[in-house]
N, C-alpha and C positions, 0 to 999 in steps of 0.2 A: 044203584042208579043215582046219578048226580042230580042236583037240583036244576041243572040246565037241560036235561034230556027231554023235557016236555016241549022245548022249542024245536020245530021242524027245521031241518037243514034246507037252505034255499037251493033250488035246482039251477041248472045252467041258464034257462030262460029268464028266471027272476034276476040272476046276476047281471045278465046283459041289459035287462030293462033298467036296473038300478044304475048301471054305469052310464046308460044313455041319458037318464034323467038327472044325474048328479050335477050339481052346480059348484061344488067345492073346487077352488083353484082356478076358476074362470078368470078372475081379475089378474092373477099372477101370470096366466098364459097370455092375456092381452098385453100386459106390461112387457113381457118378453119381446113381443112383436113391435110395440110402439116405442119402447125406450131407445133403441138404436137410432130411430128416425128423429126423435126429439133431441137426443144428444148431438146428432149431426147438425140439426137445425140451429141448436144453441151455439155450437162452435162457429157455424157459418155466419150467424147474426152478429156474434162478437167480433169476428174479423171484419165484416162489412161496416159495422158501426164505428169501429176504431179507424178504419180507412176513410170513411166519410168525415169523421171529426178532423182528421189530419188534413184532408183536402179543403175543408172549410177554413181552417187556420191558414193554409197557404194562400187561399183566395183573399181572405181578409187582410193578411199581412202585405200582399202585393198592392192592394188598394191603399193601405196606409203609407207604403213607400212612395207611391205616385202622388198621393194627396199632400204629403209633407213637402215633397220637392216642388210642387206648384205654388207654394205659398210665398215664395221670394223671387226676386229678379235675378239673383246670382247665388251660387252655392260654392263655398270653399271646402277644402279637404276636411277641416274640423266639423263643419256643419253637415257634410255628407256622412261622416262617421256617426254623428248623433242620429241622423235619419235612419241609417242602417241598424244601429243599436236598438232604436225604438221598434223597428220592423221585426228584428229577430226576437225581441221580447214578446211581441204579439204572437209570433209563431210558437213560442213556448216549447222549443225543441230541447231535449236533454243535452247537457254539456258534452256528452260523449258522441253526440250526433251532429254537432255544429259543423264538422268538416263535410257533411253531406249536403250542406246548403250552398246553392249558387244563387247570387243575386246580381241583377244588372239594372241600373237606372241611367237612362240616356235622354239627352235633349236634342231636338232637331228644329230647324227653321227652314223656310224656303225663300230663295231670293226672287227678285222681280222676274227673272227669266224662267222660273219654275224648277230650278235645280235645288236639291236638298242640301242643306248646310248643317253638318254636325256641330253642336255647341258644347260637347263634352259628354263623357261617359264614366260611370263608376262601376267597378266589378268587384264582387266579394268572392273569395276563394277561387280565383282564377276566372278564365273566360267562360261565358255562358255556353251551354252545349251547342246551341245553334245561333248563328249570327242573325240579327234583326235587319230586314231590308226596308229601310224607311222610304225607299223609292216606290214601294208598293202602296203607300198611303194615298188615299184620295185627297184632292186639293180642298175638299170640304172639311177634312180633318186637319191637314197640314197646309196652310196657305202662306202667302207672302206677307200677311198681316198678323198671323198668329201661329206660334209654334206648337209643339206637342212634347209632353214628357212620356216616355215609354218605360214602364216599370215591369220587370220580369223576375220571377222567383221560381227556382227549381229545387226539388228536394227528393233525395233518394230514399223513399219510404221503405221501412222494413216492417212488414205485417206480423201479426202474431204467429202465423204459420201453424195454426191449429188443425185445419182441415183442407181448405180450398186454396188459399193464397200461400204458395210454397216459395216464391221468390220475391226479391225486392223489385220495386218498379219506381220510375220517376214520376213525380207529380209536378206539373208546370202550370204557371198562370201568367197571363200578360194583361196589363191594364194600360190604356192610353188616356191621358188626362190633359186638359188645356191649362196653360198657366193662368193663375188667378189674379195676379197683381202686376203683370207686365205682359208685353207681347211675346217675349221669349224668356227662357231661363238659361243663363250661362253658368257653366262650371268653370271656375277660374282659380288661380293660385293666389289671389289677393291683389294682383296687379292689373287684372282685367284680361289677361291672356287666357284663351281657351285651353283647358287641360283635361286629360283623362286621369281618373283616380284609380289607384290599386288599393283594395281594402282587404283586411284580414282580421281575424279575431285576436283579441288580447285579453284573455280571461273571459269575462261575461260581456265585455264591450267590444266595439269594432273600431279599428284605427284605419285611417286612409292617408295616402300620400300621393 
């Protein structure tokens, strides 16, 4: 007889009771159920937080573009290039993504008869996706005594694509600001003639012509 023979063998009822009362592995089982949900939430929060951060940069940069353009009575091509360069630096977009930026800064006035008069426009990386209708502006915003600067930025945002955001989408922002130091802001070529500027990236900076 072995030294273990004095211990009785548990019967089936005792085994079932032990199994029912056992707590070993409960935490691991709970983790199996909770972990997938937590991981999905983590990926979702990461995607959302990055998208919100990008959207805030787009909004801030649009405000910067409009604010800089309202500080002077007239803007030349070189000055517009500086404004757009400063704006893109605020956006902090990777160099490989600069082609995804669309920017437009336009100036409008209204004559005594109520008609809208374009005072120049600058476009970065081609025409903006949708034309801006200045005729839709209320006369309280655009009057015959005070013009308006319309700054718009669009960016083809590429999300992390971890879980929920699977495709790129456009972020757009529009700011309307009143001239600060003059009734209107003219875009000119240095001679006083109204001109539209075409702008593009040249390395880290923007050039306009």
